[in-house]
C-alpha positions in Angstrom: 43.5 146.6 129.7 43.4 147.7 126.2 44.3 150.5 125.4 42.5 152.9 122.9 42.9 151.8 119.2 45.0 153.5 116.5 46.6 152.4 113.6 48.3 154.0 110.8 46.6 154.0 107.5 47.5 150.5 106.4 46.5 148.9 109.2 49.6 149.2 111.8 49.0 149.0 115.6 50.5 152.0 117.4 50.4 152.2 121.4 48.7 154.7 123.3 50.5 156.6 126.8 49.2 158.3 129.4 50.2 161.6 130.2 53.1 160.1 132.8 54.5 157.6 130.8 54.6 159.9 127.7 57.0 162.1 130.6 58.8 158.9 131.1 60.3 158.6 128.1 61.0 161.9 128.2 63.2 161.2 131.7 64.8 158.1 129.7 65.5 159.8 126.2 67.4 163.0 128.3 68.9 161.4 130.9 69.8 157.7 129.8 70.4 158.3 125.5 71.6 161.8 125.9 68.6 164.0 123.5 68.5 167.1 124.3 65.2 168.8 124.6 66.0 171.9 122.4 67.2 168.8 119.8 63.5 167.3 120.3 62.0 170.6 120.2 63.4 171.8 117.2 62.3 168.3 115.7 58.6 168.8 117.1 58.5 172.5 115.3 60.1 171.6 112.0 57.6 169.1 111.6 54.8 171.5 113.0 55.3 174.1 110.0 55.3 171.7 107.8 51.9 170.3 108.8 50.5 174.5 109.2 52.0 175.0 105.2 50.1 171.5 104.2 46.6 173.2 105.9 46.9 176.4 104.4 48.0 175.1 100.8 49.6 176.9 97.6 47.0 180.4 98.4 49.2 180.6 101.8 48.0 182.9 104.6 48.8 184.1 108.0 49.4 182.6 111.1 49.1 182.9 114.6 50.8 181.0 117.4 49.8 180.7 120.3 52.3 179.4 123.1 52.2 178.6 126.5 55.3 178.5 129.1 56.5 174.4 128.9 58.1 171.6 125.6 54.5 172.3 124.1 54.2 176.3 124.4 58.6 175.9 123.3 57.9 173.5 120.1 55.2 176.0 118.8 58.2 179.6 119.4 60.1 176.8 116.8 57.4 175.9 114.6 56.9 180.2 114.0 60.8 180.7 113.2 60.2 177.8 110.9 57.1 179.1 109.4 58.8 182.5 109.7 61.9 180.8 107.6 59.4 180.3 104.8 58.5 183.9 104.5 55.0 183.1 106.0 53.2 186.3 108.2 54.2 184.5 111.7 52.5 186.2 115.0 53.4 185.2 118.4 51.0 185.3 121.8 51.7 183.8 124.9 49.9 183.3 127.8 52.0 185.2 130.8 55.4 187.7 130.8 58.2 185.9 128.1 60.2 186.1 132.2 57.9 182.9 133.2 58.7 180.6 130.4 60.4 177.6 131.3 64.1 177.9 130.2 63.8 175.4 126.7 60.3 178.3 125.8 62.8 180.8 126.8 65.5 180.1 124.5 63.5 179.8 121.2 62.2 183.1 122.0 65.4 184.2 122.0 66.0 183.4 118.5 63.1 184.2 117.6 63.0 188.1 119.0 67.0 188.0 117.2 65.1 187.1 114.3 62.7 190.6 114.4 59.8 188.4 115.9 58.9 188.9 118.9 55.4 188.4 120.6 52.4 191.1 119.8 50.9 193.1 122.8 48.2 191.0 124.4 45.9 193.8 123.1 46.1 192.7 119.9 45.6 188.9 119.8 41.7 188.8 118.8 43.3 191.1 116.1 45.7 188.8 114.5 43.8 185.5 115.8 40.7 187.0 113.3 42.6 187.8 110.3 45.0 184.4 110.5 44.2 181.2 108.2 45.2 179.0 110.5 46.2 179.1 114.1 48.7 176.8 116.4 47.9 175.9 119.8 51.1 175.2 121.6 49.0 176.1 124.9 49.9 173.1 127.7 50.2 169.7 125.6 50.6 166.4 128.2 50.7 169.0 131.0 47.5 170.0 131.6 46.8 169.7 135.7 42.6 170.9 136.2 41.0 173.4 134.1 43.0 176.1 132.1 42.6 179.3 134.1 43.8 183.2 133.5 44.9 184.1 130.0 45.3 180.6 129.1 41.2 179.9 129.7 41.2 182.8 127.4 42.9 182.1 124.9 41.7 178.8 124.4 38.3 180.7 124.3 38.8 183.0 121.8 40.8 180.6 119.8 37.6 178.4 120.2 35.0 181.5 118.9 37.6 182.4 116.3 40.3 180.3 114.9 39.3 179.7 111.1 41.0 176.6 111.3 43.5 175.2 114.7 46.3 173.0 114.7 47.6 171.7 117.5 50.3 170.7 118.9 50.9 167.4 121.0 47.5 167.1 122.7 44.6 170.1 121.9 44.9 172.3 124.9 42.7 171.8 127.5 42.6 168.3 126.8 43.5 165.7 129.5 46.2 163.1 127.3 45.9 160.0 130.0 41.5 160.1 130.3 40.0 162.3 127.3 38.1 164.0 129.9 37.3 168.1 129.6 37.9 169.5 133.2 37.3 173.2 131.2 37.5 175.1 128.4 39.8 173.3 125.0 41.2 173.7 122.2 38.8 172.6 119.2 41.9 170.9 116.6 41.2 170.5 113.1 44.8 168.5 113.2 47.0 167.6 116.4 50.7 166.6 115.5 51.4 164.3 118.3 54.6 163.7 119.9 56.7 160.5 119.8 53.5 157.9 120.6 49.9 159.3 120.7 48.4 160.2 124.0 45.4 157.7 125.6 43.0 160.9 125.4 43.2 161.7 121.9 41.0 158.6 121.1 37.1 160.1 119.6 38.6 163.6 119.6 37.9 165.3 116.6 39.5 166.5 113.4 42.9 164.5 111.8 45.5 163.2 113.5 49.4 162.7 113.0 51.9 160.9 114.2 55.4 163.6 114.2 58.6 161.4 114.9 60.4 163.5 117.2 63.5 161.8 116.5 63.4 159.1 120.1 64.6 155.7 119.3 62.8 152.8 119.9 64.6 151.5 122.9 63.7 154.1 124.3 60.8 153.4 124.5 61.6 149.1 125.5 62.7 150.4 128.4 59.3 151.2 129.2 57.7 147.8 127.9 56.7 149.6 124.7 57.8 147.5 121.9 56.2 148.3 118.0 58.2 148.8 115.4 59.0 152.5 114.0 56.1 153.4 111.4 57.7 155.9 110.0 59.5 156.1 106.3 59.7 158.7 103.6 58.5 161.3 106.0 58.8 162.6 109.4 55.0 161.5 110.3 52.3 159.2 110.1 48.0 159.5 110.4 46.4 157.7 113.0 43.0 156.6 112.5 40.9 154.5 115.0 39.0 151.9 115.0 41.0 151.2 111.2 39.0 148.0 109.0 40.4 145.3 109.4 42.8 146.1 112.0 43.3 143.6 114.8 43.4 145.6 118.3 46.0 146.2 119.9 47.4 145.3 123.1 48.8 148.2 125.6 51.9 147.8 123.9 51.2 147.5 120.7 51.0 143.6 119.5 48.5 143.2 116.1 48.9 143.2 112.8 52.5 143.8 111.5 
């Protein structure tokens, strides 16, 4: 079956993957190629921070990062550090206690705290979201299983109601990465920075989609039968379009126009 069409702006097709396929990519990258989780997370966080700064433009402004417990949240925390390093005012909001974060996200939080940037108290969340020019959604990513619940759902709702401009990491939180279905509250992102390969469920979402290079060699994708020339040249990301004019419809695992 053909995947939803994704192309670079110059007409090159880019294959899309399901959440399970992306898990397989991550596993092969770590177990067979020796890439580190923190290494890929650092790349993701740096690229995400560059997109936030591009959205802010020369006027600058405050940023709030909403972070979950897994790799997506860790990328958001890394993004917060890069923004902090550039002198931008950043607030960090966790969707649970710091002790409940995964190992990689907890490592990113330790670095942030050492730099004097700890998470704010939950009671202050609405205030910082309201005054932020950009809200970074790093709550769930492609690991969604069922409708978001509890504090995560509350943050998604707050982001939808009060976030003036939202940038999502990998997948807008609440969106099923494989199907595009929305089982509960979902973030409405102005820009989504998806990692390594676009996710099938991103087809048709509102806002811009950018594909970020996080350092995974194309040979990792080859192990899963996914063959396409890396689209990155002078930058660590490319903008993706759907139903690009004049572009051939790509097959499930690439192909089409060179």
